[in-house]
C-alpha positions as a Markdown table, in Angstrom:
| # | Residue | x | y | z |
|---|---|---|---|---|
| 1 | Unk | -1.6 | -78.9 | -47.9 |
| 2 | Unk | -2.6 | -81.0 | -50.8 |
| 3 | Unk | -2.4 | -78.5 | -53.3 |
| 4 | Unk | 1.2 | -77.3 | -51.9 |
| 5 | Unk | 2.5 | -80.6 | -52.2 |
| 6 | Unk | 1.2 | -80.4 | -55.9 |
| 7 | Unk | 3.0 | -77.1 | -56.2 |
| 8 | Unk | 6.3 | -78.4 | -55.1 |
| 9 | Unk | 8.7 | -77.8 | -57.3 |
| 10 | Unk | 6.9 | -75.2 | -59.1 |
| 11 | Unk | 8.1 | -71.6 | -59.6 |
| 12 | Unk | 5.3 | -70.3 | -57.0 |
| 13 | Unk | 5.0 | -68.3 | -53.9 |
| 14 | Unk | 2.4 | -68.6 | -51.1 |
| 15 | Unk | 0.4 | -66.2 | -49.2 |
| 16 | Unk | -0.1 | -66.8 | -45.8 |
| 17 | Unk | -2.9 | -65.0 | -44.1 |
| 18 | Unk | -3.7 | -63.9 | -40.5 |
| 19 | Unk | -6.1 | -66.5 | -39.8 |
| 20 | Unk | -3.5 | -69.1 | -40.5 |
| 21 | Unk | -0.8 | -67.7 | -39.5 |
| 22 | Unk | -2.4 | -67.3 | -36.1 |
| 23 | Unk | -3.5 | -70.7 | -35.6 |
| 24 | Unk | -0.1 | -72.1 | -36.8 |
| 25 | Unk | 2.1 | -70.0 | -36.4 |
| 26 | Unk | 5.7 | -69.8 | -38.3 |
| 27 | Unk | 6.4 | -73.2 | -37.7 |
| 28 | Unk | 3.3 | -73.9 | -39.6 |
| 29 | Unk | 3.9 | -71.7 | -42.3 |
| 30 | Unk | 7.6 | -73.7 | -42.8 |
| 31 | Unk | 5.7 | -76.9 | -42.9 |
| 32 | Unk | 3.5 | -76.1 | -45.3 |
| 33 | Unk | 5.5 | -73.4 | -47.7 |
| 34 | Unk | 8.6 | -75.7 | -47.4 |
| 35 | Unk | 11.6 | -73.5 | -49.0 |
| 36 | Unk | 9.3 | -71.4 | -51.2 |
| 37 | Unk | 8.8 | -68.1 | -50.5 |
| 38 | Unk | 5.7 | -66.7 | -49.0 |
| 39 | Unk | 3.7 | -63.6 | -48.2 |
| 40 | Unk | 2.8 | -62.7 | -44.8 |
| 41 | Unk | -0.3 | -61.2 | -45.4 |
| 42 | Unk | -1.2 | -59.9 | -41.7 |
| 43 | Unk | -1.5 | -55.9 | -41.8 |
| 44 | Unk | 0.2 | -55.4 | -39.0 |
| 45 | Unk | -1.3 | -51.7 | -37.5 |
| 46 | Unk | -0.3 | -50.4 | -34.0 |
| 47 | Unk | 2.2 | -47.8 | -32.2 |
| 48 | Unk | 5.4 | -48.6 | -34.0 |
| 49 | Unk | 7.3 | -50.1 | -31.7 |
| 50 | Unk | 4.8 | -52.6 | -31.3 |
| 51 | Unk | 4.9 | -53.1 | -35.1 |
| 52 | Unk | 8.8 | -53.1 | -35.6 |
| 53 | Unk | 9.0 | -55.9 | -32.8 |
| 54 | Unk | 6.4 | -57.9 | -34.8 |
| 55 | Unk | 7.9 | -57.7 | -38.2 |
| 56 | Unk | 11.8 | -57.7 | -36.6 |
| 57 | Unk | 10.2 | -61.4 | -35.3 |
| 58 | Unk | 8.8 | -62.5 | -38.5 |
| 59 | Unk | 11.7 | -61.3 | -41.0 |
| 60 | Unk | 14.0 | -63.8 | -39.4 |
| 61 | Unk | 12.1 | -66.8 | -40.8 |
| 62 | Unk | 12.9 | -64.7 | -43.9 |
| 63 | Unk | 9.5 | -64.1 | -45.9 |
| 64 | Unk | 9.4 | -62.7 | -49.2 |
| 65 | Unk | 7.0 | -59.5 | -48.3 |
| 66 | Unk | 5.5 | -58.8 | -45.3 |
| 67 | Unk | 2.8 | -56.0 | -45.2 |
| 68 | Unk | 1.7 | -53.3 | -43.1 |
| 69 | Unk | -1.1 | -51.4 | -42.9 |
| 70 | Unk | -0.7 | -48.0 | -44.2 |
| 71 | Unk | -3.5 | -46.1 | -41.7 |
| 72 | Unk | -0.6 | -46.5 | -39.1 |
| 73 | Unk | 1.0 | -43.8 | -40.3 |
| 74 | Unk | 4.7 | -42.8 | -41.7 |
| 75 | Unk | 6.5 | -43.4 | -38.9 |
| 76 | Unk | 5.1 | -46.5 | -38.1 |
| 77 | Unk | 5.8 | -47.8 | -42.0 |
| 78 | Unk | 9.7 | -46.8 | -41.5 |
| 79 | Unk | 9.8 | -48.6 | -37.8 |
| 80 | Unk | 8.3 | -51.5 | -39.6 |
| 81 | Unk | 11.0 | -51.5 | -42.5 |
| 82 | Unk | 13.8 | -51.0 | -40.2 |
| 83 | Unk | 12.9 | -53.9 | -38.2 |
| 84 | Unk | 12.6 | -56.0 | -41.2 |
| 85 | Unk | 16.0 | -54.9 | -42.2 |
| 86 | Unk | 17.3 | -56.0 | -39.1 |
| 87 | Unk | 15.5 | -59.4 | -38.4 |
| 88 | Unk | 16.5 | -60.7 | -41.8 |
| 89 | Unk | 20.2 | -59.7 | -41.0 |
| 90 | Unk | 20.0 | -61.7 | -37.7 |
| 91 | Unk | 18.8 | -64.7 | -39.3 |
């Protein structure tokens, strides 16, 4: 909180990890980062449909970056990329 406040107006982005996201959700993310760019470091890794749904849900909040775990395979990564576009378009 305090450091983020000091950085307001500086050209920076913020990395949001799984622990913070799980505790605070998207509302907490937006409360902390305001309008600054943010990277959701959530490393989604599941079946393609589940990852697509998760990525679609968070993409509506317009993160600069969302990551997935490459071990999920090419099909999962393609589903995540398509869902990111859909989620961003729906925002």
